[in-house]
LUMBA-790702 format. One record per residue (C-alpha): x, y, z; residue in one letter; residue number from 1. Coordinates in pm, 1 decimal, m for minus. Layout:
<atoms>
((X Y Z) 'A' NUM)
...
</atoms>
This chain:
<atoms>
((m4856.8 766.4 2497.5) 'X' 1)
((m4553.0 743.3 2726.1) 'X' 2)
((m4265.4 992.4 2705.5) 'X' 3)
((m3905.0 976.0 2820.7) 'X' 4)
((m3590.9 1184.5 2800.0) 'X' 5)
((m3288.7 1068.8 2606.6) 'X' 6)
((m2955.5 1248.4 2593.7) 'X' 7)
((m2676.5 1180.3 2350.6) 'X' 8)
((m2380.2 1259.1 2573.1) 'X' 9)
((m2068.8 1458.9 2471.5) 'X' 10)
((m1881.0 1143.0 2369.5) 'X' 11)
((m2165.4 1037.3 2140.3) 'X' 12)
((m2186.0 1382.4 1980.8) 'X' 13)
((m1805.7 1391.2 1944.4) 'X' 14)
((m1803.1 1047.1 1778.0) 'X' 15)
((m2064.6 1161.8 1524.6) 'X' 16)
((m2330.2 921.1 1652.8) 'X' 17)
((m2634.8 1152.1 1656.3) 'X' 18)
((m2777.3 1008.0 1334.0) 'X' 19)
((m2700.3 648.6 1434.6) 'X' 20)
((m2875.6 685.5 1770.5) 'X' 21)
((m3181.8 848.7 1611.9) 'X' 22)
((m3187.7 578.3 1342.4) 'X' 23)
((m3201.1 309.5 1612.5) 'X' 24)
((m3488.8 485.2 1789.8) 'X' 25)
((m3687.6 524.4 1469.9) 'X' 26)
((m3622.6 162.8 1365.2) 'X' 27)
((m3796.6 54.3 1688.0) 'X' 28)
((m4098.1 278.9 1625.1) 'X' 29)
((m3995.2 544.4 1878.0) 'X' 30)
((m4106.6 895.5 1783.2) 'X' 31)
((m3906.8 1208.6 1864.2) 'X' 32)
((m4141.5 1469.1 2013.9) 'X' 33)
((m3869.2 1731.8 2076.1) 'X' 34)
((m3495.7 1766.2 2021.4) 'X' 35)
((m3224.4 2026.0 2083.6) 'X' 36)
((m2847.9 2051.5 2102.1) 'X' 37)
((m2702.9 2241.9 2394.5) 'X' 38)
((m2395.7 2268.1 2610.1) 'X' 39)
((m2472.1 2247.7 2979.9) 'X' 40)
((m2302.1 2465.7 3234.5) 'X' 41)
((m2163.1 2301.2 3546.7) 'X' 42)
((m2457.5 2439.0 3747.5) 'X' 43)
((m2708.8 2295.4 3497.3) 'X' 44)
((m2540.3 1953.5 3502.6) 'X' 45)
((m2531.9 1955.3 3883.5) 'X' 46)
((m2904.8 2037.3 3891.4) 'X' 47)
((m2989.4 1765.6 3642.5) 'X' 48)
((m2786.8 1501.8 3829.0) 'X' 49)
((m2875.3 1631.9 4179.6) 'X' 50)
((m3007.7 1287.4 4275.1) 'X' 51)
((m2645.3 1165.7 4256.4) 'X' 52)
((m2495.2 1457.6 4452.5) 'X' 53)
((m2370.0 1234.6 4737.2) 'X' 54)
((m2223.1 969.4 4508.1) 'X' 55)
((m1845.4 954.8 4452.0) 'X' 56)
((m1883.8 992.1 4073.1) 'X' 57)
((m2091.1 1314.1 4089.4) 'X' 58)
((m1803.5 1554.0 4012.6) 'X' 59)
((m1656.7 1348.7 3729.3) 'X' 60)
((m2004.8 1293.8 3580.3) 'X' 61)
((m2094.5 1662.5 3584.4) 'X' 62)
((m1749.1 1754.9 3449.3) 'X' 63)
((m1795.5 1507.4 3165.0) 'X' 64)
((m2148.9 1624.0 3084.4) 'X' 65)
((m2023.2 1982.3 3049.0) 'X' 66)
((m1721.1 1886.9 2835.6) 'X' 67)
((m1906.8 1932.0 2506.8) 'X' 68)
((m2247.7 1961.7 2347.2) 'X' 69)
((m2525.8 1711.1 2412.1) 'X' 70)
((m2844.8 1634.2 2221.3) 'X' 71)
((m3152.4 1618.1 2442.7) 'X' 72)
((m3464.1 1449.8 2306.0) 'X' 73)
((m3811.9 1368.7 2421.7) 'X' 74)
((m3901.1 1024.1 2296.0) 'X' 75)
((m4261.2 910.4 2269.8) 'X' 76)
((m4431.2 575.8 2218.9) 'X' 77)
((m4582.5 269.3 2381.2) 'X' 78)
((m4356.2 152.6 2666.1) 'X' 79)
((m4092.3 398.6 2544.1) 'X' 80)
((m3899.8 404.2 2873.9) 'X' 81)
((m3849.1 28.5 2861.9) 'X' 82)
((m3777.1 29.6 2485.6) 'X' 83)
((m3519.1 306.8 2521.1) 'X' 84)
((m3345.8 140.1 2813.5) 'X' 85)
((m3330.1 m184.4 2618.0) 'X' 86)
((m3178.8 m5.7 2315.8) 'X' 87)
((m2922.8 172.7 2535.0) 'X' 88)
((m2801.1 m136.9 2718.9) 'X' 89)
((m2656.0 m160.6 3068.8) 'X' 90)
((m2484.7 146.0 3216.8) 'X' 91)
((m2160.2 m50.9 3225.6) 'X' 92)
((m2103.9 m108.3 2856.0) 'X' 93)
((m1905.9 m425.7 2930.6) 'X' 94)
((m2226.0 m576.7 3072.8) 'X' 95)
((m2450.4 m447.5 2793.5) 'X' 96)
((m2602.1 m690.8 2547.2) 'X' 97)
((m2461.1 m720.7 2195.6) 'X' 98)
((m2619.7 m474.8 1954.8) 'X' 99)
((m2707.2 m211.4 2217.0) 'X' 100)
((m2588.7 146.6 2180.4) 'X' 101)
((m2358.3 127.8 2480.8) 'X' 102)
((m2207.2 m208.5 2385.4) 'X' 103)
((m2143.0 m85.0 2031.2) 'X' 104)
((m2004.1 262.9 2105.6) 'X' 105)
((m1922.1 327.7 2474.7) 'X' 106)
((m1561.5 353.9 2590.7) 'X' 107)
((m1610.5 394.1 2966.1) 'X' 108)
((m1882.7 357.9 3231.1) 'X' 109)
((m1938.0 738.8 3220.5) 'X' 110)
((m1858.3 784.2 2852.1) 'X' 111)
((m2139.9 552.5 2757.0) 'X' 112)
((m2290.7 763.6 2476.2) 'X' 113)
((m2649.9 796.3 2600.2) 'X' 114)
((m2865.5 873.8 2901.9) 'X' 115)
((m3227.5 768.1 2942.1) 'X' 116)
((m3488.7 818.7 3211.7) 'X' 117)
((m3547.7 512.3 3429.5) 'X' 118)
((m3911.4 567.5 3533.9) 'X' 119)
((m4216.5 780.3 3449.3) 'X' 120)
((m4147.2 1004.1 3750.8) 'X' 121)
((m3783.7 1057.7 3651.0) 'X' 122)
((m3889.4 1117.1 3289.8) 'X' 123)
((m4135.1 1390.1 3394.1) 'X' 124)
((m3862.6 1573.6 3590.9) 'X' 125)
((m3597.3 1528.1 3321.6) 'X' 126)
((m3820.6 1633.7 3031.8) 'X' 127)
((m3925.0 1950.2 3215.5) 'X' 128)
((m3558.2 2023.4 3294.8) 'X' 129)
((m3479.2 2070.6 2925.0) 'X' 130)
((m3811.0 2139.5 2751.6) 'X' 131)
((m4120.4 2350.6 2808.2) 'X' 132)
((m4468.1 2241.7 2700.3) 'X' 133)
((m4453.5 2453.0 2381.2) 'X' 134)
((m4145.9 2265.7 2255.3) 'X' 135)
((m4314.2 1924.6 2258.9) 'X' 136)
((m4475.3 1818.8 1932.2) 'X' 137)
((m4725.6 1537.4 1982.9) 'X' 138)
</atoms>
């Protein structure tokens, strides 16, 4: 069973979209193996997004991700990385397909409601960043 990390970003939490996002996951047969709400510090956000440290959007991204609470989840299921990425839609919400989370709710390329791991290797790092083995319910 494949696992991935999903984050409902501060804009999604602020818009009251937690239930809507979870509903969309569950409607596609995706199981939630762990979930928590937290507010990242700047240092935590910088560690999580360290792969983007040299990119011009790093500071604005980490500022945004610390601007309010997020909901971090471990999703589980067959091909869950691909399913989640399909449900989220393209990073640029203007390019996302109709009916995707980002197309329906995003307001900006950064304020795009959700984050999802892009590969099994990334998922392993990202899951372990927020959850320990005792928090995962399989």
